[in-house]
C-alpha distance (Angstrom), angle and dihedral (degrees) to the residues before:
residue distance angle dihedral
F1 . . .
S2 3.77 . .
S3 3.80 90.3 .
R4 3.80 90.1 56.6
R5 3.79 90.8 50.4
R6 3.82 91.1 50.9
H7 3.80 91.1 48.5
T8 3.80 91.6 49.5
R9 3.79 91.5 49.2
Y10 3.82 91.3 47.9
W11 3.81 91.4 49.6
R12 3.80 92.4 47.4
D13 3.81 92.3 49.9
W14 3.82 93.2 44.7
S15 3.79 94.9 46.7
S16 3.79 93.6 47.4
D17 3.82 90.2 51.3
V18 3.79 93.1 49.1
C19 3.79 96.3 42.1
S20 3.78 96.8 43.7
S21 3.79 98.2 48.4
D22 3.78 116.5 86.4
L23 3.77 113.9 -144.7
F24 3.81 92.2 -172.1
Q25 3.78 141.4 -3.3
W26 3.84 114.2 -77.2
Q27 3.82 91.1 19.3
D28 3.80 90.6 140.8
K29 3.80 92.1 54.0
V30 3.82 93.3 46.7
L31 3.81 90.1 51.1
H32 3.81 90.0 50.2
L33 3.80 90.2 50.3
I34 3.81 92.6 49.8
A35 3.81 93.1 45.9
Y36 3.80 94.2 50.2
F37 3.80 92.3 42.0
S38 3.81 86.9 56.5
Y39 3.79 90.4 45.7
G40 3.82 90.7 52.2
I41 3.80 92.2 50.0
T42 3.81 89.3 48.8
I43 3.81 90.8 52.5
G44 3.81 89.4 48.9
I45 3.79 91.8 51.9
A46 3.80 90.8 47.4
I47 3.83 95.0 52.3
H48 3.80 97.7 34.6
S49 3.80 95.6 96.0
H50 3.82 94.5 53.7
Q51 3.80 101.4 105.8
S52 3.81 92.1 -176.1
F53 3.83 90.6 70.5
S54 3.79 120.6 77.1
L55 3.80 118.9 -134.2
S56 3.81 90.6 -105.6
K57 3.79 90.9 52.3
K58 3.81 91.0 49.3
V59 3.81 90.3 52.2
M60 3.82 90.1 49.6
I61 3.81 90.2 50.0
I62 3.81 90.2 52.7
L63 3.81 91.4 49.5
M64 3.81 95.8 43.6
L65 3.83 97.3 45.1
G66 3.79 90.6 44.6
M67 3.78 93.7 51.7
I68 3.80 94.5 43.1
Y69 3.78 89.2 52.9
A70 3.82 92.8 45.3
L71 3.79 92.3 50.9
S72 3.80 93.4 45.6
D73 3.81 90.9 47.1
E74 3.80 92.8 53.0
F75 3.81 91.1 44.3
H76 3.81 89.8 51.9
Q77 3.81 91.6 48.6
S78 3.80 90.6 57.0
F79 3.82 87.9 68.9
V80 3.82 97.1 46.7
P81 3.81 114.6 95.2
G82 3.78 111.6 -118.5
R83 3.82 93.3 18.6
T84 3.78 129.2 96.9
S85 3.76 135.1 -154.8
E86 3.80 113.3 -132.7
I87 3.78 134.4 -175.6
G88 3.82 87.8 -141.9
D89 3.80 89.8 62.0
I90 3.81 91.0 51.8
L91 3.81 89.5 49.6
A92 3.82 91.5 50.5
D93 3.82 89.5 47.8
W94 3.81 90.6 50.3
I95 3.81 91.9 49.8
G96 3.82 91.3 50.3
I97 3.82 92.4 48.6
T98 3.82 91.9 45.9
I99 3.81 93.1 50.4
S100 3.80 90.3 50.0
A101 3.82 91.0 49.9
I102 3.82 91.7 49.0
I103 3.80 92.2 49.3
Y104 3.82 91.2 45.4
R105 3.81 90.2 52.3
R106 3.83 94.2 45.4
I107 3.80 92.7 49.9
L108 3.80 93.3 50.6
I109 3.80 97.5 45.5
T110 3.79 107.7 90.0
P111 3.82 122.2 -161.6
E112 3.82 89.4 -109.5
S113 3.82 92.7 57.0
K114 3.82 95.4 53.4
């Protein structure tokens, strides 16, 4: 039991050091962009096999789900002590989702379909 407590304390101290130190300016926004880019790609992979959706509809689903999640995440953060909700985070989320949707669309458009 004491080993678990030590491990938990070590993890808490390590994670707070890593998460609280800024390596560069705008680090928070870059991390938001990367996270939501990954989320958008994950949505694209999840809906890719649905033949009933057109490519345009799939791109819209990526954008809509990504933005709904980003808005709900920032809304939720406004109620968490020690956290803030920022428009800049929503903008970074939107950019990440949009880049993922653009890449998803570019990959799936073949020269024959243009």
